[in-house]
C-alpha positions, 0 to 999 in steps of 0.5 A: 499500499506505501508503494502503491502511495508513493507512486501515484505521488511520483506521477503526481510530483513529475506531471508538470515535468512531463507537460514541460517536456511535452510543450517545450517538444511541440514549441520547438520541433520546427525551429529545431528540425529546420535549422539542424537540418533534422530532416536531411540527417534522416533521410541521410540514414534512411537511404537505401545503402545497398543493392544486390549484385544479382537482382535477387532478394539472397544477394549477394548486396554491395553499397551503392556506391561503390556498386559498380566495383570494390572500393580500393584507394581513398586517394587514387594513385596512393596504392601503398602505406608510405604514398599515403604519408607522403600525402598526407606530410604534403596536404598537413605539413605543420599541422599536428599529427602525434601526441604525448603528454609530459610525465611530470612526477610519479608518487607512491600511493598507499591503499588502505589495504596496504598495497601501493600504487604508482601514481602519475602526474602528468602534463599538456600535450606535446606534438610533432607536426607531420613534418617532424614526424617525416623526418623522425620517420626518414632518419629511424628508417635510414638509421635500421638500414644503416644496421643491416636490416634489408628490403622486403626482410621482416623486423619485429616490434613488441611495444606498447601503444605510443607514438614511437610505435606509429613512427617504427611501423611509417619508417617500415612501410617507407623502406619496404621492411614488412613489421611483424606486430606482438602484443605487448601482453604476450608472454615469454613462450609466444613472443619466443615462438613469434621471432624465431618462426619469422628469422628477424635480425631486429626487433623495437621494443620499449625498456620496460619490456627489454628488461621484464619480458625480453630479457630471459628469452634473447638467448633463445633467438640466434638470429637475432643481432639489434634491439632498438628501445624506445625510451629516452632513458638509458638502458644497461646492457649488462645481462645479454649476450655479445653478439647480441647489439642494444640501441636507443632509437635516438642513437639510431636515429643520429646514425640515420641522419648521417650523411652516408646513411640519409636518403629520401625517394624523389617524392618525398618533400625532404628530397634534394640531390645532397641529401641523395647520398648512399642506397636507394630506398627500395619502394613498396608494391601494393602486392608487398607484404606490409605487416605480419600481425600476430594474433592474441593466441586466446585459441592457443599458439599465436598466428602470424597473418600476412597483410600485403599494402592493398589488403590494408589499403582497401580495408581503410577505404571501407572504414573511412567511407564510414566516419562522415567529416573525417578531417583535420578538426578532429582528433582521435586518442589512441590506447588500445594495442596497436598490435590489433589490427583496428587500432593499427588501420584506424591510427593510419587512416587518421594520419592520411586524413590530417587528425591529430592522434593523442596517445594514451593508455587504459591506466590513464584515459580518464580522470578515475583511471587507476593510475592517474593521481586523485584531483590530475586530469586524464587523458580525455580531459586534456585531449578531448578526442573527437573520435576514439575506438573502445572495446566493449568491456570498456564500454560496458564498464563506463555503462556500470560505473555511471549507472551505479552513480544513478542509483545514488541519486535521490528518487526525484533526480532519479526519475528525472534521469530515466525520464530524459533517458527514455525521451532521447530514446524515442528521439533517437528511435524516430531518427532524431536527437533531444538537444535538451537532454543533452545539456542538461541531463548528459553533459557530465557524462560527455565530459568523462571522455571530453565532452567532444567525441562525435563518434566511437566504434566498437570491435574486438568483440559483440557490443551488447545492445544495451550497451551500445544505446547506453553509449549512444545516448549517454556521450551523445554521438553514434556507435558503431560496430566493427566486425572483422578478422585480423585476416580481413584487415578487421573490417567488414560488416554486420548489416542484419540480414534476417537468417541465422544458423538456427534456420530450418530446413536450412541453417544459413548465415555464412560469411565470406570476406575477399579483398579486390583482386 
């Protein structure tokens, strides 16, 4: 009886709120509809996106935008990854390209349980321009060549997601060094297996991984001759075998900058007759191997997936078509493993279109992240990204944290939040938005990720419809799901065809994905 009375009282008290929402919707609809172009946006979302190539309902289906032939290149003639980078440097030379936060200090914080957690105090992002990145890429690539790295011979990277990872990748693409990638979370046995299987002679890593995971493994890799660590701090070479040379990235760059080693292809903005000394750069062809990406090993021993330049170019072309307005006004926050094809292609795409990339980590992503000192700002609050990728686990965690805060609200606050959530959900289903709800109810939630995210991409595992809806509503941006495998460059399709493997009498749903031939 008491609960029924409370419910009745709640309904009575909220009647003015419901009335105001209704009145606001009626009064503001027409001005909002025409000012924001909501009708055009709705028509765009409802347009026919695919047609059957056979003329039959069974398909197969292809995008109407690329119905006559598959999309192969974003920019005509830019059919290898090094050409994409040169093209970007020519277009965005002085603009921000890669950014990293300064580490101001580290503090040990003792928890009530007695455990000690390391907390970081970070400064602002420091940026490298496209021209600066291009110069570093050229120097590092020349330095690797001076150390004996040969075109079409594999080189490995075992490193966390950071600017130096992307610089290494671009240097390898430019020099036609196939890049072998490993997750930084892989165990020693998996790393030894992959390095021996690919027979690499050069390895790029970080000082931490060199000391913690690689030191005991390196004697088991007889063909490895050079290890390059990307950090600024000096690493002790004691305990390593005499036949193994340890270099800093800076030292390799300095080696590459020597006149006898510094070479540039003729279409580089840094090209000059004077610089063109020493051996010529062997440029990659579209059919040349670009990367060998080792999987996480979740189903057994990690597998090396071989991907050529044309595969990656075609995959990224399809991805970029699905991000409206991608360009220099965007900022991407990078924290997922670059050894995952989704993150690597996302970052290369951003560089190609002039988006700046700010580097982060799962431990420093938000103000509440585990390595951020209380009262300090996480990376997303400082960077204020417009684009980000996330795995379902992270989105589920955000959903859980926000909803736990909602449960701590008063009855009226909680009811208002629920009312706004449901109202916006109905608006979205109609193809519209709810600006008042965005401003009054979801503004604080948006600030968890900097407040400017306009699009999110989920990949790596299935994202529940409830979490996708929550992120869409509370962060006021569309959330797309990527479907694919490392073998398909992370690009595919998730269009629902209304068929399943349980259909009777004939199970359906096999998915076939092929690259342009």
